[in-house]
C-alpha positions, 0 to 999 in steps of 0.5 A, a space after each residue: 250342656 256345659 256351664 258356659 253354654 248355660 250361661 250363654 243361653 240365660 244371657 240370650 234369654 235376658 237380652 230377648 226379654 229386654 228387647 221384648 219389653 222395651 218394644 212393648 213399652 214403645 208400643 204402649 207409650 205411643 198408644 197412650 200418647 195417641 189416646 191423650 191426643 184424641 181425648 184432649 179436645 173432649 177433656 177441654 171441652 167438658 172442663 170449659 163448660 165449668 169455667 169462668 170467663 177469665 179462666 177460659 182466657 187464661 187457658 187453665 186446665 186442671 180443675 181445683 188446681 188451676 181454677 175452681 169449677 163453676 156452673 156458669 156454662 150449664 147455668 146459661 142453658 138452664 141445666 145447672 142444679 140450681 136452675 133445672 127445676 125452674 122455667 127456662 126458655 133456653 133449656 126449652 129450646 135446647 130440648 127442642 133442638 136435641 129432639 130434632 137432632 135425635 129424630 133426624 139422625 136416627 130416622 135417616 140413619 136407619 133408612 140409609 142402613 136399610 136402603 144401603 144394605 139391599 143395594 149392597 146385597 144386590 151389588 155383591 150377589 148379582 151381575 148388573 149392567 147399566 149402559 156402560 157401567 157394571 157392578 164395579 162402576 156402580 159402586 164407584 159412582 155411589 162413592 163418587 157422590 161423596 167427592 162433591 163438596 156441600 157448598 156445590 149442592 147448596 143452591 140446587 137443594 135450596 131451590 128444590 126444597 123451596 118448590 117442594 115446601 120442604 124448607 125448615 122441615 124435619 122430613 126434608 133433613 131426613 131425605 137429605 141425610 139419608 142421601 148423604 150417608 147412603 154411598 158410605 153405607 153401600 160400600 161398607 155393607 157390600 164388603 160385609 156381604 162379599 165376605 159371606 160364602 154364597 154356599 150358605 144361601 145356596 144351602 138355604 135355597 135347596 132347603 126351600 127358601 127363596 132369595 128373600 127368605 135366605 137373606 132375612 134368615 141366613 145372610 142378615 143375622 151374619 151381617 148384623 155387626 156390619 150393619 150396626 157399625 154402618 149405622 153408628 157411622 151414619 148416626 155420627 155423620 148426620 148428628 154432627 152435620 151443620 152446613 145443611 141444617 143451617 142452610 135449610 132450616 130456620 125456626 122449627 127444624 134447627 138441630 144442636 150444631 146449629 145452636 152450638 154455632 150461635 152462641 155469640 153475642 155483642 161481647 163475643 163468643 160464650 165459650 162456657 155456654 158453647 162448651 156446655 152445649 157441645 158436651 151435652 151434644 156428644 154425650 149420647 154418641 159416647 153412650 152409644 159408642 160404648 154400649 155398642 163397642 163390640 158390634 162396631 169392632 166386629 163390623 169393622 173387622 168383618 170382610 177384612 180377611 177373606 
């Protein structure tokens, strides 16, 4: 190889490395920008909980630079360092709403995952026919329930719950939330089960296991990441639900979103109190998302490539 050829190869390598570096720089720049855009509302909410009224109105954003952080928002909830050890009616109400939201979201999400997984397994393994509808039609019927806006169902549910004495009850919200997220769970889990080879179940049945035995011992452990992902998605949707919680509850079963939306007074909206409440409301979901991140990624990725 001549000296000229070596020089040309070296120049080509440098050009390739420069293009590769430029492409990576653009990709990471876009990802960082998108991360900032997604995380900025959370940053704004957290910082607003430590602002005074003038700081909120002036749009100050950087603590210790634009404004001096104060515990105004947390103090109004009885959650600041100087009020946490004293009696507080607002804090007691917050704890009550927090427990209501936790119980409602956890139980309804768990029920939706259990029922949805069973329905999805049946749709992915067996052939059904109801009138003119087959498996694909039944699956689309479940998904079509998400098309209806909640306001269309407001009056029927209000009348039904009044007749069944389920107004302002936790069990009423649990049943409604389970029904609302069930279609999403069915669609997620149907893809999960469809990606699992049927030969695994056939081998288990040859070894003496029945349908339920094969499901619990073979299929369920493989589909567990998908179930966790479906559970997290259901938990987020039910935790943040406001419309039906405000419509069907009044005193005993109110949830956190209803309390966040009620932070208004004669002088306007208490942005600092609303921000503190919102921060306390999203914190459990952030912790759960961080702890179960690997399950969420596995669950969303499973079934994508068959």
